[in-house]
Each structure stands twice: as structure tokens, then as C-alpha cells.
C-alpha positions in Angstrom: -159.2 42.8 157.4 -160.3 39.5 155.9 -159.5 36.2 157.6 -157.3 34.2 155.2 -158.5 31.0 156.9 -162.2 31.8 156.3 -163.7 29.5 153.6 -166.1 30.8 151.0 -168.6 28.8 148.8 -169.3 30.5 145.6 -170.9 29.7 142.3 -168.6 29.6 139.2 -169.5 30.5 135.6 -169.7 26.8 134.9 -172.6 26.5 137.3 -170.8 24.4 139.8 -169.6 25.6 143.3 -166.0 26.3 144.4 -164.7 26.3 148.0 -162.0 28.9 148.4 -159.9 30.4 151.2 -159.9 34.2 151.6 -157.7 36.0 149.1 -156.9 32.7 147.1 -156.9 32.5 143.3 -157.6 28.8 143.1 -160.4 26.7 144.5 -159.6 24.1 147.2 -162.6 22.0 146.1 -165.2 22.1 143.3 -168.5 20.4 143.6 -171.6 20.1 141.4 -174.1 21.2 144.1 -174.0 24.0 146.7 -174.9 21.5 149.5 -171.9 19.3 148.7 -169.6 22.3 148.6 -170.9 23.4 152.0 -170.3 19.9 153.4 -166.7 19.9 152.1 -166.0 23.4 153.4 -167.2 22.3 156.9 -165.0 19.2 156.7 -161.9 21.3 155.7 -162.4 24.0 158.4 -164.0 22.4 161.4 -165.3 24.8 164.0 -165.8 27.7 161.6 -168.9 28.0 159.4 -168.1 28.9 155.7 -169.6 31.9 154.1 -171.9 31.0 151.2 -172.7 33.1 148.2 -176.5 33.7 147.8 -177.4 32.3 144.3 -181.0 33.5 144.1 -182.9 36.7 144.6 -185.1 36.9 147.7 -187.3 39.6 149.3 -184.5 40.3 151.8 -181.4 40.1 149.6 -180.1 39.5 146.1 -177.2 37.8 144.5 -173.6 38.5 145.6 -174.5 38.6 149.3 -172.9 36.2 151.8 -174.7 34.1 154.3 -173.9 31.5 156.9 -175.5 28.1 156.2 
């Protein structure tokens, strides 16, 4: 079961980054860079690291994978 309080940072089609709560339709915050979105997510949910969408392909994983910053 997904934690509804968990925050996610994901890239939008507009190439900016949205901070969302689990199961939400709307973004809580939208930032131009992934780093700024991670900082906002940490400020919104102190004590729990956000899950961040991988936005590039690597040797160990591709896009649409989640990582902790």
C-alpha cells in the first residue's frame, strides 16, 4: 500500500519538475530544476526523504525508476 504522505519529484512534459503526494492529481509545487524541487519536497515533509524520478539512463537503471536523493 502506498504512503499518501510520501512525496514524489517527477519530471513533467513541460520539462520542469513537480512535487506530488502519493495518489494526488495536482502538484504541490512546480520548480524549473530537479534540485530545487528536491529542496522544496524536503522542506514540505521534514524527516522523510522524497522519492525522485530518474531522468536519465544509466548502466544500472533507466527512466521511470525511483531513487532517494
